[in-house]
N, C-alpha and C positions, 0 to 999 in steps of 0.2 A: 504494500500500500504506500502511496506517495505521501511525503511529509507536507503538511500545510505550510505555505510561505506567508507567514504573518506580516513580514515587512512589506511584501507586495500589496497585500490587502490593506494595510494601514496607509500605504502611499496612495492607493486608489481612493480611499476614503478622504484623505487630505486633499487630493486633486479635485474631487467632487465638491468638497466644502469650499475650496478656494474659487471654483467656477461659479458656484451659487452666490458667494459673497460678491464676486465681480459683477454678476448679472444684477444683483440687488443695488450695487453702487451705480451701475449704469442707469437703472430705472429711476433712482433718486435724482441723479444728475439730469436726466431727461425731464423729469417732473419739475425740477427747479428752473430749468431753462424755459419750459413751457409757461411757468408762472411769470417769468420775466417778460416773455413775449406777450402774454395776456395783458400785462401792465403797460407795455410800450404803446399799443394802439390808442390808449386813452389820451396820451399826449398829442397824438395826431388829430384827434377829434376836436382840438381846441382851435381849429382853423389854420393850422400850419399847411402851407401849400405842398402839394405832392410833387415829386420829382418830375422834371420835364420829360416829355416823350423823346425818343432817340433822335428824331429828325428836327426837333424844334430848336431855334436859336434862343439863347437866354440873353438878357440885357448885359452889355459889357463884353460880349464875345462876338468875334467875327465868324464866318462860315467854317473856318478851319478849327474852331474850338479854342483858339488862343485869345488871351485878353487883348483888348485894344491897346496899342502903344501909347505911352504917355506923351503928351505934347509939350515939349519944353526944352 
């Protein structure tokens, strides 16, 4: 009869425990980031302008996207 390898079994239990702890840490981190994201849109609701569309020029920029040169 083969001898039981207790060290292997213990190592497997430890690896499983660490894997579960890491998954739990990732879930908590994701929940924390989601909470931050949920708070962020409230600041946008205060009338802050949204970012311009890709093709639109913004004041102070020429068509190449560079700032206008200072005159002087």
